Backbone bond lengths (Angstrom), bond angles and torsions (degrees), N, CA, C in turn:
res aa  C-N    CA-C-N  psi(-1)  N-CA   C-N-CA  omega(-1)  CA-C   N-CA-C  phi
1 X - - - 1.464 - - 1.526 110.76 -
2 X 1.318 116.52 -39.61 1.464 120.11 176.47 1.522 109.77 -60.93
3 X 1.348 115.56 -44.80 1.455 120.13 -179.27 1.525 111.09 -63.53
4 X 1.340 116.80 -39.77 1.463 120.42 178.97 1.514 110.26 -60.73
5 X 1.358 115.36 -44.99 1.462 119.58 -178.75 1.514 111.33 -61.76
6 X 1.306 116.91 -39.73 1.456 120.31 -176.63 1.527 112.63 -78.43
7 X 1.330 117.51 -16.60 1.461 120.95 -179.83 1.529 112.96 -95.17
8 X 1.321 116.55 8.58 1.457 119.77 -179.07 1.519 112.02 -68.30
9 X 1.328 115.71 -10.95 1.460 119.26 179.62 1.510 110.15 115.53
10 X 1.336 116.20 140.44 1.457 120.06 -178.19 1.505 112.77 -58.30
11 X 1.334 117.64 -41.66 1.461 120.81 -178.10 1.521 110.75 -65.74
12 X 1.323 117.21 -44.98 1.468 121.33 -178.60 1.514 110.88 -67.34
13 X 1.342 117.01 -48.18 1.464 120.73 -176.96 1.521 111.99 -70.19
14 X 1.326 116.21 -13.92 1.452 119.70 177.53 1.514 113.21 -98.18
15 X 1.336 117.32 4.82 1.458 122.47 179.74 1.518 109.23 -96.67
16 X 1.333 116.89 102.71 1.458 121.10 -175.68 1.523 111.90 -64.15
17 X 1.330 116.87 -40.44 1.461 120.01 -178.31 1.527 110.83 -62.49
18 X 1.338 116.23 -42.81 1.461 119.97 178.36 1.526 111.01 -65.14
19 X 1.323 117.01 -44.82 1.459 120.78 -179.56 1.527 111.26 -59.86
20 X 1.318 116.70 -46.79 1.465 120.97 -176.29 1.520 111.42 -75.59
21 X 1.335 117.35 -32.44 1.452 120.25 175.61 1.514 111.69 -64.76
22 X 1.339 116.76 -41.92 1.460 120.83 177.05 1.531 111.02 -66.01
23 X 1.323 116.73 -36.17 1.463 120.42 176.88 1.522 110.53 -58.08
24 X 1.336 116.53 -49.93 1.465 120.99 179.84 1.527 110.83 -63.67
25 X 1.341 116.73 -38.53 1.467 120.86 179.31 1.527 110.89 -63.46
26 X 1.335 116.94 -44.52 1.466 120.23 -179.97 1.526 111.23 -65.36
27 X 1.339 116.99 -40.81 1.464 120.25 177.68 1.528 110.50 -65.18
28 X 1.333 116.61 -39.68 1.451 119.79 176.84 1.519 111.33 -64.10
29 X 1.340 115.91 -38.42 1.459 120.33 177.42 1.516 113.08 -64.20
30 X 1.321 116.61 -23.31 1.456 120.48 178.87 1.526 111.25 -63.64
31 X 1.340 117.09 -31.96 1.463 119.65 178.73 1.530 110.70 -67.63
32 X 1.329 116.47 -39.34 1.462 120.81 176.87 1.526 109.89 -67.43
33 X 1.330 116.34 -41.30 1.467 120.44 178.54 1.525 110.72 -60.73
34 X 1.325 115.95 -38.47 1.465 119.97 178.58 1.517 111.64 -60.73
35 X 1.324 116.88 -40.17 1.466 120.56 178.51 1.529 111.05 -71.66
36 X 1.337 116.99 -39.23 1.459 120.58 179.85 1.532 111.72 -66.74
37 X 1.334 116.28 -22.81 1.465 120.10 -179.23 1.526 112.51 -74.51
38 X 1.340 116.66 -19.27 1.465 120.48 -177.03 1.526 109.98 -62.89
39 X 1.333 115.60 123.84 1.453 120.90 -179.35 1.510 114.20 84.41
40 X 1.344 116.39 -8.64 1.465 120.73 -178.89 1.526 112.07 -108.65
41 X 1.311 116.92 -25.74 1.469 122.33 179.34 1.523 107.11 -164.02
42 X 1.314 117.33 141.07 1.468 120.96 -176.78 1.532 110.89 -79.17
43 X 1.349 117.14 156.45 1.475 120.71 -173.50 1.517 115.71 -54.68
44 X 1.351 118.10 -47.73 1.465 118.92 -175.54 1.522 112.01 -73.94
45 X 1.324 117.17 -26.52 1.468 119.19 174.03 1.526 109.23 -67.47
46 X 1.345 116.68 -40.04 1.466 120.28 176.33 1.517 110.37 -59.26
47 X 1.335 116.19 -49.37 1.465 120.52 -176.64 1.523 110.72 -61.33
48 X 1.332 116.98 -46.06 1.460 120.67 -179.08 1.523 111.43 -62.41
49 X 1.343 116.49 -50.96 1.465 119.70 -177.86 1.519 111.38 -64.83
50 X 1.318 116.64 -35.75 1.467 120.80 179.42 1.514 110.91 -55.42
51 X 1.327 116.48 -50.99 1.464 119.26 -174.42 1.521 111.99 -77.14
52 X 1.322 117.36 -29.84 1.468 119.60 174.74 1.526 110.33 -63.04
53 X 1.332 116.78 -43.37 1.466 120.78 179.41 1.524 110.69 -66.45
54 X 1.334 117.09 -42.08 1.463 120.16 178.41 1.525 110.49 -59.61
55 X 1.328 115.82 -44.60 1.471 120.10 178.43 1.529 110.08 -60.90
56 X 1.321 116.71 -43.88 1.453 120.13 -179.28 1.518 113.74 -64.31
57 X 1.331 116.43 -28.34 1.463 120.86 179.93 1.525 111.80 -83.07
58 X 1.338 117.14 -45.46 1.467 120.58 -171.32 1.530 114.61 -87.01
59 X 1.320 116.79 -45.38 1.466 119.96 -170.80 1.530 113.38 -59.55
60 X 1.342 120.33 -43.57 1.475 118.25 178.62 1.529 113.36 -57.87
61 X 1.344 117.29 -35.82 1.461 120.41 -179.78 1.527 111.87 -74.84
62 X 1.337 116.32 -28.81 1.469 120.29 -171.24 1.528 113.14 -111.38
63 X 1.329 117.55 8.87 1.456 120.45 -172.93 1.534 112.40 -56.09
64 X 1.320 117.42 -45.06 1.466 119.72 -178.85 1.522 111.44 -63.48
65 X 1.328 116.42 -41.84 1.468 119.48 178.93 1.526 111.20 -67.80
66 X 1.330 116.94 -36.06 1.474 120.11 178.04 1.520 109.76 -63.41
67 X 1.325 117.02 -45.15 1.465 120.26 179.12 1.521 111.03 -62.91
68 X 1.320 116.84 -40.22 1.462 120.63 -178.28 1.528 111.66 -66.90
69 X 1.335 117.06 -36.41 1.467 120.62 -175.01 1.526 113.37 -98.03
70 X 1.339 117.22 -1.73 1.454 120.87 -179.00 1.538 113.09 -58.66
71 X 1.346 120.14 -41.10 1.476 118.81 179.27 1.527 113.18 -56.29
72 X 1.318 117.34 -31.85 1.464 120.24 178.45 1.526 110.42 -72.88
73 X 1.335 116.97 -33.67 1.466 120.66 -177.10 1.526 113.69 -83.44
74 X 1.326 117.44 -25.71 1.460 120.59 -173.06 1.534 113.50 -53.45
75 X 1.334 120.63 -44.62 1.474 119.36 -179.96 1.527 113.13 -64.12
76 X 1.321 117.66 -17.36 1.467 122.13 -178.14 1.532 111.93 -99.15
77 X 1.323 117.63 12.95 1.463 120.40 -170.66 1.528 112.18 -58.08
78 X 1.331 118.45 -46.91 1.465 120.87 -179.08 1.519 110.65 -61.38
79 X 1.333 116.68 -44.55 1.464 120.54 178.09 1.536 110.25 -59.86
80 X 1.332 116.63 -41.64 1.457 120.46 -178.51 1.530 111.34 -67.65
81 X 1.325 117.08 -35.95 1.465 120.57 176.64 1.529 109.75 -62.47
82 X 1.331 116.74 -45.57 1.466 120.54 179.62 1.525 111.06 -64.27
83 X 1.331 116.60 -39.47 1.462 120.31 178.91 1.534 110.39 -63.68
84 X 1.317 116.67 -41.05 1.461 120.19 179.46 1.530 111.02 -68.13
85 X 1.325 115.91 -42.34 1.465 120.44 -177.75 1.530 111.02 -63.86
86 X 1.327 116.86 -46.40 1.469 119.94 -176.50 1.533 112.20 -84.42
87 X 1.341 116.67 -45.53 1.452 119.72 -173.02 1.510 114.95 -79.88
88 X 1.327 117.23 -33.93 1.462 120.23 -176.75 1.529 111.61 -103.79
89 X 1.324 116.99 -59.48 1.472 120.01 -176.69 1.525 110.84 -71.80
90 X 1.328 117.16 -49.75 1.463 120.20 -178.28 1.513 112.53 -62.97
91 X 1.339 116.49 -49.03 1.460 120.34 -179.43 1.525 111.11 -60.25
92 X 1.322 116.92 -49.01 1.459 119.76 -176.50 1.523 112.35 -68.00
93 X 1.332 117.21 -35.84 1.466 119.97 177.25 1.523 110.45 -61.08
94 X 1.336 116.20 -50.58 1.465 120.14 179.89 1.527 111.05 -65.66
95 X 1.342 116.54 -35.32 1.463 120.88 179.07 1.525 110.45 -59.41
96 X 1.336 117.39 -48.40 1.464 120.13 -176.92 1.527 111.78 -75.29
97 X 1.331 117.27 -27.01 1.471 119.38 172.36 1.531 109.56 -67.95
98 X 1.344 115.94 -43.32 1.459 120.22 178.67 1.521 111.34 -61.91
99 X 1.343 116.26 -33.81 1.461 120.62 -178.85 1.523 112.54 -63.86
100 X 1.335 116.98 -20.66 1.464 119.70 178.17 1.519 111.52 -82.34
101 X 1.341 117.43 -8.90 1.466 120.08 -173.12 1.523 114.46 -126.96
102 X 1.332 117.45 -1.49 1.454 119.36 178.67 1.519 109.17 -147.45
103 X 1.320 116.92 178.23 1.460 121.20 -175.37 1.526 111.53 -90.05
104 X 1.329 115.42 162.05 1.463 120.53 176.97 1.526 110.83 -66.29
105 X 1.332 116.85 -33.54 1.465 119.93 176.85 1.523 110.07 -59.65
106 X 1.327 115.87 -47.17 1.469 119.93 178.94 1.523 111.67 -63.05
107 X 1.331 116.73 -42.72 1.462 120.31 179.78 1.522 110.71 -58.00
108 X 1.325 116.55 -44.28 1.460 120.36 -178.01 1.507 112.72 -66.65
109 X 1.339 116.62 -44.50 1.461 119.57 -178.15 1.525 111.16 -66.83
110 X 1.326 116.66 -41.57 1.468 119.68 -179.20 1.526 111.04 -64.76
111 X 1.329 117.69 -31.65 1.466 119.87 176.40 1.523 111.65 -60.34
112 X 1.334 116.53 -23.52 1.460 119.96 177.40 1.515 113.72 -64.13
113 X 1.338 116.63 -11.15 1.462 119.70 179.02 1.524 112.52 -79.91
114 X 1.328 117.81 -13.39 1.466 120.18 -175.22 1.530 112.87 -58.38
115 X 1.356 120.10 -47.42 1.472 118.75 178.51 1.526 113.23 -58.06
116 X 1.330 116.73 -34.01 1.466 120.00 179.45 1.522 110.83 -71.55
117 X 1.343 117.39 -41.61 1.457 120.14 176.24 1.527 110.89 -62.35
118 X 1.331 115.76 -36.62 1.470 119.70 177.24 1.524 110.30 -63.58
119 X 1.334 116.48 -42.44 1.462 120.23 178.83 1.524 110.84 -62.75
120 X 1.329 116.81 -44.97 1.470 120.38 178.01 1.526 110.33 -61.66
121 X 1.332 116.62 -43.47 1.462 120.28 178.48 1.509 112.50 -63.76
122 X 1.336 117.60 -34.98 1.468 121.16 177.84 1.521 110.84 -63.87
123 X 1.329 115.67 -38.03 1.473 119.74 178.33 1.514 110.27 -65.73
124 X 1.334 116.57 -44.71 1.465 121.16 -176.85 1.529 111.64 -71.26
125 X 1.341 116.77 -45.87 1.468 120.94 -172.98 1.517 113.45 -84.04
126 X 1.327 117.39 -36.43 1.463 120.43 -172.39 1.529 113.78 -118.77
127 X 1.325 116.83 1.26 1.459 119.29 179.43 1.513 113.70 66.86
128 X 1.335 117.05 28.22 1.457 121.29 179.76 1.518 110.56 -63.23
129 X 1.322 116.57 134.51 1.461 120.70 178.78 1.519 111.24 -70.15
130 X 1.324 116.45 143.36 1.459 121.75 179.67 1.521 109.15 -120.91
131 X 1.325 116.87 131.70 1.451 122.51 179.04 1.529 110.29 -93.40
132 X 1.326 115.20 167.87 1.456 121.07 -177.31 1.525 110.96 -58.72
133 X 1.340 117.26 -43.21 1.455 120.58 -179.87 1.524 111.63 -63.48
134 X 1.335 116.60 -34.15 1.458 119.66 178.60 1.531 110.54 -68.17
135 X 1.331 116.89 -39.74 1.467 120.40 176.91 1.524 109.91 -62.08
136 X 1.333 116.29 -43.94 1.457 120.53 177.88 1.528 110.61 -62.37
137 X 1.335 116.36 -40.26 1.456 120.53 177.35 1.517 112.02 -61.70
138 X 1.337 116.63 -41.50 1.464 121.15 177.48 1.523 110.63 -60.42
139 X 1.327 116.46 -45.82 1.465 120.72 -178.53 1.525 111.71 -64.39
140 X 1.348 116.54 -41.15 1.467 120.07 179.01 1.530 111.07 -63.95
141 X 1.329 116.25 -45.08 1.463 120.23 -178.75 1.524 111.12 -64.38
142 X 1.319 116.49 -45.08 1.462 119.93 179.12 1.527 110.97 -63.61
143 X 1.333 116.37 -35.33 1.469 119.60 176.70 1.519 110.38 -64.15
144 X 1.341 116.86 -40.61 1.456 120.55 178.54 1.514 112.14 -64.83
145 X 1.328 117.00 -44.35 1.463 120.88 179.52 1.526 110.16 -64.64
146 X 1.334 117.08 -41.15 1.464 121.18 178.45 1.519 110.94 -63.05
147 X 1.320 116.73 -38.66 1.463 121.41 178.81 1.525 110.98 -61.57
148 X 1.331 116.20 -41.92 1.463 120.33 178.29 1.523 110.61 -66.95
149 X 1.332 116.17 -47.30 1.465 120.70 -176.63 1.525 112.27 -62.67
150 X 1.333 116.79 -28.77 1.471 120.85 -179.41 1.519 112.36 -93.14
151 X 1.348 116.30 1.09 1.461 122.18 -179.27 1.530 112.38 61.71
152 X 1.329 115.89 22.81 1.455 120.01 176.56 1.506 115.08 76.97
153 X 1.336 117.91 13.66 1.460 120.95 -178.10 1.526 110.38 -102.51
154 X 1.312 117.52 122.57 1.459 122.31 -179.16 1.521 111.54 -62.74
155 X 1.334 117.55 -37.55 1.461 119.65 -178.94 1.526 111.20 -64.34
156 X 1.340 116.05 -31.71 1.471 119.74 176.64 1.518 110.69 -65.89
157 X 1.345 115.88 -40.01 1.458 119.80 178.40 1.524 111.27 -64.82
158 X 1.330 116.55 -38.70 1.459 120.24 -176.57 1.519 112.44 -65.49
159 X 1.331 117.38 -32.49 1.466 120.05 179.42 1.528 111.21 -97.86
160 X 1.343 116.12 6.28 1.462 122.15 176.74 1.527 112.41 56.86
161 X 1.332 115.87 38.49 1.463 120.38 177.34 1.528 109.45 -96.52
162 X 1.324 116.34 138.63 1.466 122.17 -177.70 1.514 109.42 -128.35
163 X 1.319 116.31 139.43 1.452 120.63 173.92 1.533 108.60 -55.11
164 X 1.347 119.31 125.87 1.481 121.34 -175.88 1.519 113.57 -52.70
165 X 1.327 117.06 -42.44 1.462 119.73 -179.12 1.513 112.06 -63.29
166 X 1.330 116.82 -40.77 1.460 120.50 178.65 1.520 110.77 -67.70
167 X 1.336 116.41 -36.18 1.465 119.97 177.24 1.514 111.86 -63.79
168 X 1.343 116.94 -41.74 1.467 121.38 177.57 1.522 109.93 -63.50
169 X 1.343 116.98 -39.36 1.455 120.86 179.97 1.526 111.04 -65.69
170 X 1.314 117.04 -36.56 1.469 120.35 177.08 1.527 110.77 -62.56
171 X 1.329 116.42 -42.38 1.467 119.91 177.83 1.527 109.93 -63.02
172 X 1.330 116.73 -40.62 1.464 120.61 177.72 1.524 110.92 -59.80
173 X 1.334 116.86 -40.60 1.468 120.94 179.52 1.521 111.28 -64.95
174 X 1.331 116.63 -36.81 1.469 120.17 177.51 1.533 109.93 -63.75
175 X 1.344 116.56 -42.59 1.467 120.21 178.65 1.524 111.27 -61.73
176 X 1.327 116.80 -44.50 1.466 119.20 -178.70 1.522 111.20 -68.61
177 X 1.319 116.81 -30.91 1.456 119.88 176.56 1.529 110.58 -65.00
178 X 1.338 116.16 -38.11 1.458 119.63 176.42 1.517 111.35 -63.51
179 X 1.329 116.46 -40.75 1.472 120.87 175.99 1.528 110.50 -60.87
180 X 1.328 116.14 -43.75 1.462 120.53 -179.87 1.516 111.36 -61.44
181 X 1.319 117.27 -41.33 1.464 121.00 178.80 1.529 110.81 -65.04
182 X 1.326 116.13 -36.42 1.470 120.00 -179.83 1.520 112.00 -67.41
183 X 1.323 117.50 -21.94 1.468 120.41 178.63 1.525 111.65 -62.91
184 X 1.329 116.09 -21.07 1.467 119.79 -179.31 1.525 111.44 -58.76
185 X 1.325 116.82 -33.46 1.470 120.82 -177.37 1.527 111.72 -117.41
186 X 1.320 116.57 34.72 1.457 119.29 179.36 1.529 110.14 -76.74
187 X 1.333 116.95 160.62 1.471 119.36 178.03 1.522 111.11 -60.92
188 X 1.315 116.86 144.35 1.462 122.13 -176.05 1.529 110.74 -84.24
189 X 1.338 113.51 75.71 1.458 121.93 174.47 1.524 107.31 -126.48
190 X 1.314 116.71 172.68 1.458 119.22 -179.41 1.529 110.18 -62.59
191 X 1.333 115.80 144.98 1.451 120.87 -176.17 1.515 113.38 -59.88
192 X 1.324 117.43 -38.60 1.457 121.33 -177.64 1.524 111.40 -68.86
193 X 1.328 116.60 -38.64 1.468 120.33 176.89 1.524 109.92 -66.38
194 X 1.325 116.50 -44.06 1.465 121.15 178.82 1.526 110.40 -59.44
195 X 1.324 116.78 -46.16 1.461 121.07 179.60 1.528 111.23 -63.11
196 X 1.315 117.45 -38.79 1.465 121.13 -179.87 1.524 111.39 -63.54
197 X 1.332 116.66 -42.84 1.469 120.15 179.42 1.527 110.06 -67.28
198 X 1.333 117.34 -40.54 1.467 119.86 176.26 1.528 110.51 -61.13
199 X 1.322 116.97 -35.19 1.464 120.69 178.96 1.524 110.83 -65.70
200 X 1.329 116.73 -40.77 1.473 120.68 176.69 1.527 109.93 -60.84
201 X 1.327 116.09 -46.99 1.467 120.34 179.07 1.524 110.31 -61.15
202 X 1.339 116.40 -41.03 1.465 120.91 -179.01 1.527 111.25 -63.87
203 X 1.327 116.58 -39.03 1.468 119.85 179.29 1.524 110.39 -60.53
204 X 1.340 116.98 -41.76 1.470 120.54 -179.97 1.527 111.90 -73.02
205 X 1.335 116.91 -42.05 1.465 119.53 -176.07 1.526 113.02 -76.91
206 X 1.331 117.33 -9.37 1.464 119.35 174.88 1.527 111.78 -86.10
207 X 1.333 117.08 -8.40 1.467 121.01 -178.31 1.535 112.09 -63.30
208 X 1.351 119.98 -44.21 1.472 118.75 179.09 1.528 113.03 -55.76
209 X 1.339 117.39 -41.89 1.455 119.95 178.24 1.522 111.88 -64.25
210 X 1.334 116.26 -38.73 1.457 120.84 177.22 1.526 110.35 -63.95
211 X 1.334 116.43 -42.97 1.468 120.70 178.64 1.520 110.48 -61.94
212 X 1.348 116.21 -39.78 1.465 120.09 178.51 1.524 110.87 -60.32
213 X 1.350 116.74 -45.13 1.461 119.26 178.78 1.533 111.08 -63.68
214 X 1.321 116.82 -39.64 1.461 120.42 -179.10 1.521 111.28 -64.92
215 X 1.329 116.62 -45.56 1.465 120.84 -177.21 1.529 112.17 -72.85
216 X 1.332 116.87 -27.35 1.465 119.84 -179.44 1.525 112.15 -89.34
217 X 1.323 115.87 -3.82 1.455 119.96 178.06 1.512 114.75 77.05
218 X 1.345 117.09 15.82 1.469 120.23 -178.52 1.525 112.58 -102.21
219 X 1.322 116.68 -3.67 1.470 119.65 -178.78 1.528 110.38 -69.28
220 X 1.303 115.84 139.47 1.468 121.62 175.20 1.518 108.55 -134.46
221 X 1.321 115.94 115.02 1.458 119.66 177.74 1.521 108.78 -75.15
222 X 1.330 117.23 152.35 1.472 120.14 -170.17 1.522 114.31 -61.61
223 X 1.322 114.55 139.00 1.453 121.13 164.96 1.529 107.09 -78.00
224 X 1.323 118.33 -175.02 1.461 120.12 176.69 1.525 110.41 -59.25
225 X 1.334 117.50 -47.29 1.462 120.01 177.53 1.519 110.33 -64.12
226 X 1.336 116.23 -36.56 1.458 119.93 178.41 1.519 112.15 -60.78
227 X 1.341 116.62 -41.07 1.466 120.40 178.30 1.530 111.26 -64.99
228 X 1.331 116.48 -39.07 1.466 119.60 177.83 1.520 110.63 -62.73
229 X 1.331 116.43 -40.49 1.467 121.08 178.28 1.525 110.18 -64.64
230 X 1.329 116.24 -46.63 1.470 120.49 -178.91 1.529 110.47 -61.56
231 X 1.324 116.88 -42.21 1.468 120.10 179.53 1.522 111.03 -65.21
232 X 1.323 117.16 -41.41 1.473 119.28 177.06 1.525 110.33 -59.99
233 X 1.329 116.01 -49.47 1.464 120.91 -178.37 1.531 110.55 -59.08
234 X 1.313 116.41 -41.99 1.468 120.96 -175.97 1.528 111.96 -71.25
235 X 1.318 117.00 -43.00 1.461 120.31 -172.22 1.530 113.54 -86.75
236 X 1.319 117.55 -34.55 1.461 118.96 -173.82 1.536 113.20 -96.84
237 X 1.346 121.24 -67.63 1.471 118.36 178.47 1.526 113.16 -63.21
238 X 1.339 116.70 -34.91 1.463 119.26 -173.08 1.525 114.12 -84.83
239 X 1.343 117.46 -37.26 1.469 119.71 -176.66 1.525 112.92 -104.86
240 X 1.325 116.51 -67.38 1.460 119.61 -174.47 1.524 112.28 -60.93
241 X 1.331 117.40 -41.74 1.465 119.50 -179.49 1.521 111.02 -61.23
242 X 1.335 116.90 -39.46 1.469 120.28 179.12 1.529 110.28 -65.04
243 X 1.328 116.58 -43.98 1.468 121.00 -179.74 1.522 110.55 -64.98
244 X 1.328 116.87 -44.97 1.460 121.03 -179.07 1.529 111.18 -64.58
245 X 1.336 116.39 -39.47 1.467 118.86 -179.62 1.528 110.75 -65.98
246 X 1.320 115.98 -42.80 1.463 119.33 177.54 1.529 110.86 -60.38
247 X 1.329 116.03 -40.10 1.462 119.63 178.47 1.525 110.79 -66.00
248 X 1.319 116.60 -40.04 1.462 120.16 177.20 1.513 112.12 -61.33
249 X 1.323 116.09 -40.54 1.470 120.51 177.91 1.526 110.05 -63.96
250 X 1.330 116.49 -40.32 1.465 120.17 177.97 1.534 111.23 -60.37
251 X 1.325 116.42 -37.58 1.464 120.79 -173.54 1.522 113.11 -80.25
252 X 1.348 117.67 -41.44 1.472 118.85 -173.61 1.526 113.77 -126.33
253 X 1.338 118.59 1.27 1.451 120.49 177.12 1.521 112.42 92.11
254 X 1.338 117.26 157.09 1.471 121.39 -174.89 1.521 114.06 -66.99
255 X 1.331 118.49 -35.60 1.464 120.60 -176.33 1.521 111.17 -63.59
256 X 1.334 116.42 -50.29 1.468 119.95 -179.69 1.525 111.51 -71.15
257 X 1.329 116.55 -35.33 1.467 119.68 -179.30 1.525 111.02 -67.10
258 X 1.324 117.00 -37.94 1.459 120.82 -177.96 1.516 113.25 -61.46
259 X 1.331 117.50 -29.36 1.460 121.13 -179.52 1.532 111.28 -61.86
260 X 1.335 117.27 -31.93 1.458 120.49 -177.47 1.526 112.40 -65.94
261 X 1.331 117.89 -23.31 1.457 120.62 178.56 1.526 110.52 -64.53
262 X 1.340 116.28 -21.63 1.462 119.74 177.08 1.527 111.91 -65.07
263 X 1.337 117.04 -13.51 1.453 120.29 177.76 1.528 112.49 -77.83
264 X 1.330 117.51 -13.46 1.461 120.75 -176.12 1.531 112.02 -57.57
265 X 1.348 119.65 -49.26 1.472 118.17 178.70 1.520 113.23 -59.69
266 X 1.330 116.81 -34.98 1.466 119.77 179.93 1.524 110.99 -67.00
267 X 1.342 116.57 -49.11 1.461 120.06 177.95 1.528 111.04 -61.71
268 X 1.332 116.63 -39.92 1.466 120.09 -179.61 1.523 110.70 -61.22
269 X 1.330 116.40 -42.95 1.465 120.01 -179.81 1.527 110.82 -66.16
270 X 1.329 117.22 -44.96 1.469 121.07 -179.49 1.529 110.92 -61.65
271 X 1.326 116.73 -46.02 1.463 120.89 -178.40 1.526 111.49 -67.54
272 X 1.329 117.03 -38.26 1.465 120.65 -179.40 1.520 111.07 -64.66
273 X 1.319 116.08 -40.75 1.463 120.39 -179.55 1.533 110.71 -72.33
274 X 1.336 116.98 -43.14 1.468 120.37 -174.79 1.522 113.15 -78.05
275 X 1.347 118.21 -36.53 1.467 121.08 -176.23 1.526 111.82 -93.04
276 X 1.325 116.34 -45.69 1.463 120.08 -176.40 1.520 112.79 -91.97
277 X 1.320 116.18 -13.85 1.459 118.97 -178.29 1.515 113.26 71.39
278 X 1.330 117.33 23.03 1.464 120.43 179.44 1.530 110.10 -70.27
279 X 1.328 117.31 145.17 1.468 119.95 178.87 1.519 111.03 -72.36
280 X 1.311 115.78 142.63 1.463 121.39 175.14 1.525 106.80 -112.77
281 X 1.335 115.77 103.74 1.458 121.04 -172.85 1.521 111.02 -96.70
282 X 1.325 114.62 175.06 1.461 120.26 -175.44 1.522 112.24 -58.93
283 X 1.340 116.55 -38.19 1.463 118.57 -176.51 1.525 111.61 -71.53
284 X 1.350 117.55 -25.03 1.461 119.88 174.68 1.531 110.31 -67.30
285 X 1.349 115.60 -45.77 1.463 119.37 179.45 1.514 112.30 -62.17
286 X 1.338 116.27 -44.11 1.463 120.31 179.29 1.529 110.64 -65.77
287 X 1.332 116.82 -42.56 1.461 120.19 179.74 1.522 111.26 -63.85
288 X 1.332 116.90 -41.10 1.457 120.76 179.01 1.519 110.44 -62.02
289 X 1.325 116.32 -41.44 1.462 121.01 177.99 1.524 110.99 -63.07
290 X 1.328 116.46 -43.75 1.466 120.91 -179.47 1.531 111.37 -65.47
291 X 1.341 116.25 -43.26 1.475 119.92 -178.28 1.525 110.68 -65.04
292 X 1.323 116.88 -50.59 1.463 120.05 -178.42 1.522 111.12 -67.09
293 X 1.339 117.12 -38.39 1.455 120.08 177.32 1.520 111.76 -64.82
294 X 1.336 115.84 -38.74 1.458 119.48 178.11 1.514 112.55 -65.93
295 X 1.322 116.19 -41.30 1.468 119.70 177.36 1.528 110.24 -64.14
296 X 1.331 116.48 -42.61 1.465 120.75 179.79 1.525 110.85 -60.48
297 X 1.321 117.35 -45.10 1.464 120.49 179.51 1.529 111.16 -64.43
298 X 1.345 116.29 -42.64 1.468 119.45 -176.21 1.517 112.02 -67.79
299 X 1.341 117.59 -26.18 1.462 120.65 -177.53 1.526 112.97 -99.26
300 X 1.326 116.95 -10.07 1.462 120.05 -172.50 1.520 112.28 -60.42
301 X 1.325 116.71 -49.89 1.459 120.27 -177.73 1.521 111.70 -66.54
302 X 1.355 114.90 -40.62 1.468 118.18 -179.82 1.513 110.73 -63.35
303 X 1.347 116.50 -42.03 1.461 119.52 179.90 1.519 111.35 -65.28
304 X 1.343 116.26 -41.10 1.456 119.81 179.03 1.520 111.27 -65.01
305 X 1.343 115.49 -39.40 1.464 119.21 -179.53 1.520 110.85 -66.45
306 X 1.365 116.81 -42.16 1.468 120.32 178.53 1.521 110.79 -66.23
307 X 1.355 115.74 -36.00 1.448 119.15 178.63 1.502 111.09 -65.46
308 X 1.345 115.87 -39.96 1.451 119.72 178.23 1.510 112.48 -66.02
309 X 1.339 114.89 -37.95 1.458 118.65 177.73 1.518 111.59 -64.39
310 X 1.329 115.03 -42.45 1.467 119.42 179.63 1.534 110.22 -63.66
311 X 1.356 115.82 -40.26 1.453 119.49 179.38 1.510 110.79 -64.32
312 X 1.348 115.61 -39.87 1.461 119.27 179.23 1.518 111.86 -63.07
313 X 1.328 114.86 -38.51 1.467 118.41 179.21 1.517 111.10 -68.85
314 X 1.352 115.26 -33.35 1.463 119.21 -179.85 1.516 111.04 -64.72
315 X 1.316 115.10 -33.06 1.455 117.92 178.09 1.528 110.84 -67.85
């Protein structure tokens, strides 16, 4: 898979916008895949097979680099296990469980809350300063997510009732936000090697959940459509999207590259409506506007400050 990505052509692989746009598209497609998996393969079987396939694709290509950089990663092993358990296995397990109880449109829009949860976590864990616009951005995004979770009904908000699937997805977003915050102090090795080792850990730590499904009689091995879904999830959101995002960061830097992830809710909504035929109602449009607007406000000052710093260095 690494070789395929690098053989796409110098012009294509050097186009940051294309790389990051495809990343957001593949992540958005993951929400549709989650819905298509319902009835075709059970959640923990998806999670287990996903990481086994990722390991089978990446590790053979990167084995020498993994061995060379392992001494740097070894002291971080416990941290990496926790990151894999919460960020990869935990998030994906809850994601596919949520997919059985809510729509792909909702899944995509709620994922837009992750940058805001990361910002809140940065304040709590690292004492990061928050500006007025960032607070406003947090409130707008949370309002959008709440609107989706309540299905746009005021009476639902008044009794504080939330669609179970949307509630599970919110918890999944909190877990992934914790993983994102932990990346701040990850071992200083190449991103692809780090991701490959996390994938190995994820494959092993997903076994208990698989055993639980097997012993409880809820496990469902993939049908033909289930295998197609699992392969898409494994090869596109899990492998190619990671490679493309890393390449995008190399080309234009993490600050500018991170903004493209805001396209995920948009792609998720478009794909859900066009492929699954899900309805796109007024509250989805309003929630999408609130989520994206909130993210834009929360990142505006940071982007301007980084831009000014870069300009100062250029001088």
